[in-house]
C-alpha distance (Angstrom), angle and dihedral (degrees) to the residues before:
residue distance angle dihedral
M1 . . .
A2 3.69 . .
D3 3.78 120.9 .
K4 3.80 112.5 -106.2
R5 3.75 120.5 -137.6
R6 3.81 114.1 -121.1
I7 3.74 122.0 -152.9
E8 3.76 112.8 -153.5
L9 3.74 119.7 -163.3
N10 3.74 121.8 -153.1
P11 3.73 112.5 -128.4
R12 3.82 117.0 -109.5
P13 3.71 114.5 -94.9
T14 3.71 114.4 -106.8
A15 3.79 115.8 -114.7
P16 3.77 116.6 -122.3
P17 3.81 112.9 -103.3
T18 3.72 112.0 -87.5
E19 3.77 124.8 -134.1
E20 3.73 115.5 -95.5
R21 3.81 114.4 -115.9
P22 3.75 120.4 -145.0
E23 3.78 116.2 -104.6
G24 3.78 114.6 -90.4
E25 3.79 92.9 28.1
D26 3.83 109.3 110.6
D27 3.82 128.7 166.6
D28 3.73 93.6 -163.5
P29 3.84 113.8 96.4
S30 3.78 119.6 -123.4
W31 3.82 118.6 -101.0
K32 3.87 90.8 -101.9
E33 3.78 92.4 51.4
W34 3.81 93.2 45.9
F35 3.80 90.2 49.3
R36 3.82 94.0 51.5
H37 3.77 96.9 37.1
D38 3.87 101.8 41.3
F39 3.76 115.2 10.4
L40 3.83 97.4 43.6
R41 3.79 89.4 45.9
Y42 3.80 90.6 53.5
C43 3.81 90.2 49.6
F44 3.78 90.4 48.2
F45 3.82 91.9 53.7
A46 3.84 91.9 46.3
L47 3.84 91.3 50.8
S48 3.77 91.3 44.7
L49 3.79 92.5 52.5
A50 3.76 90.2 47.6
A51 3.80 91.7 50.9
L52 3.81 91.0 48.0
V53 3.85 89.7 54.2
F54 3.77 105.5 37.3
I55 3.88 103.7 37.1
P56 3.86 95.1 55.6
L57 3.80 89.1 42.9
E58 3.78 91.5 53.6
I59 3.84 90.8 46.2
S60 3.76 92.6 51.6
R61 3.81 90.3 45.7
D62 3.81 93.7 51.9
I63 3.76 95.7 42.5
R64 3.81 111.2 50.9
G65 3.77 124.1 -152.1
N66 3.84 130.7 15.4
G67 3.82 92.6 -33.5
G68 3.81 90.1 66.3
L69 3.77 91.8 50.1
I70 3.81 92.1 49.4
F71 3.85 93.2 48.2
A72 3.85 89.6 46.3
V73 3.81 90.9 54.6
I74 3.80 90.0 46.9
A75 3.80 89.2 49.0
V76 3.85 90.7 52.0
V77 3.86 92.2 52.1
V78 3.81 93.2 46.3
L79 3.82 91.9 46.6
I80 3.80 92.8 50.9
F81 3.77 91.1 50.4
L82 3.83 93.8 47.0
E83 3.82 92.4 45.5
F84 3.78 89.7 51.8
L85 3.83 92.6 50.9
I86 3.82 90.4 47.1
Y87 3.78 92.5 48.5
R88 3.85 91.7 49.6
M89 3.83 90.8 48.1
L90 3.83 91.7 51.1
W91 3.86 98.7 39.4
P92 3.84 106.0 24.3
T93 3.77 96.9 173.9
E94 3.78 136.3 39.8
G95 3.77 92.3 -137.5
E96 3.74 130.9 112.1
P97 3.85 122.3 -65.4
G98 3.72 112.7 -73.4
E99 3.86 94.0 26.3
D100 3.82 106.7 119.8
S101 3.73 114.6 170.1
């Protein structure tokens, strides 16, 4: 009979033992902290990008010619500034969740 190919898999390397943490000490943020710190931040960026795309497009569509382009560029600059201020107001520090200083 024909020789069969054999595929041999190397076993996964074992991870070095991790240090035991005392009970009650947890690095994972709570659900509320994760929601405020991560999820709402993602939503803010998505809405900010949508505003940066659609508002200037609507301005340039409503106002024909060079005037629409100028107002669209002004709108982009104003939106970026306002979004930065709102971001800093909602998330004042770059620290970990729960750090408000």
